[in-house]
C-alpha positions as CSV (number, residue, x, y, z in Angstrom):
1,X,-7.7,-6.3,3.4
2,X,-6.3,-9.5,2.1
3,X,-3.6,-9.9,-0.6
4,X,-6.1,-10.7,-3.4
5,X,-8.2,-7.5,-2.7
6,X,-5.1,-5.4,-2.4
7,X,-3.5,-6.6,-5.6
8,X,-6.7,-6.2,-7.6
9,X,-7.0,-2.5,-6.5
10,X,-3.4,-1.3,-6.1
11,X,-0.7,-2.3,-8.5
12,X,3.1,-1.9,-7.8
13,X,3.9,1.8,-7.9
14,X,0.8,2.9,-5.9
15,X,1.5,5.9,-3.7
16,X,1.1,5.0,0.0
17,X,1.9,6.4,3.4
18,X,4.0,4.1,5.7
19,X,3.3,4.4,9.4
20,X,6.3,3.3,11.6
21,X,6.3,1.9,15.1
22,X,6.3,5.5,16.6
23,X,3.5,6.8,14.4
24,X,5.7,8.7,12.0
25,X,4.2,8.8,8.5
26,X,6.4,8.6,5.4
27,X,5.1,9.1,1.8
28,X,6.4,6.4,-0.5
29,X,5.1,3.8,-3.0
30,X,4.7,0.1,-3.4
31,X,7.4,-1.9,-5.2
32,X,5.6,-5.3,-5.4
33,X,2.3,-7.1,-5.3
34,X,1.2,-8.1,-1.8
35,X,1.8,-11.6,-0.5
36,X,1.2,-13.6,2.8
37,X,3.9,-14.2,5.4
38,X,2.6,-16.6,8.0
39,X,-0.9,-15.3,7.6
40,X,0.1,-11.6,7.5
41,X,-0.4,-9.7,4.2
42,X,2.7,-7.7,3.3
43,X,4.0,-5.6,0.4
44,X,7.4,-4.1,-0.5
45,X,7.7,-0.4,-0.3
46,X,10.4,2.0,-1.5
47,X,13.3,2.5,1.0
48,X,12.4,-0.5,3.2
49,X,13.9,-3.9,3.1
50,X,11.5,-6.9,3.1
51,X,7.8,-6.8,3.4
52,X,5.7,-4.3,5.3
53,X,2.4,-5.4,6.8
54,X,-0.6,-3.9,4.9
55,X,-2.0,-2.7,8.2
56,X,1.1,-0.3,8.4
57,X,0.3,1.5,5.1
58,X,-2.4,3.8,4.0
59,X,-3.2,4.5,0.4
60,X,-2.5,8.2,-0.3
61,X,-5.7,10.3,-0.4
62,X,-4.7,12.0,-3.7
63,X,-4.5,8.6,-5.4
64,X,-8.0,7.7,-4.1
65,X,-9.5,11.0,-5.3
66,X,-8.0,10.5,-8.8
67,X,-9.5,7.0,-9.0
68,X,-12.9,8.3,-7.9
69,X,-13.0,11.1,-10.4
70,X,-12.0,8.8,-13.3
71,X,-14.8,6.4,-12.4
72,X,-17.3,9.3,-12.5
73,X,-16.1,10.5,-15.9
C-alpha cells in the first residue's frame, strides 16, 4: 500500500498491530499520516521513535469490522 492509499483510508489514531523483527505483535495506534522515506512508506506509531514501515503494521481487525458494518448500514 502506498502513502496516498494509506492516508485516504486510515487517519492518525487508527488502531494497528506493530510486528517487530522477532514477530512479536503489539497493539498500538498511528500518530501521523504516512510519508515516504527513500521509497519506503512509513508512519509514526505510539511508543516508537521515528517512522515504521507500513509493511510492519496491520490494521486491527476490530477497526475493519466496524468500518464494514457502518458501510452496510
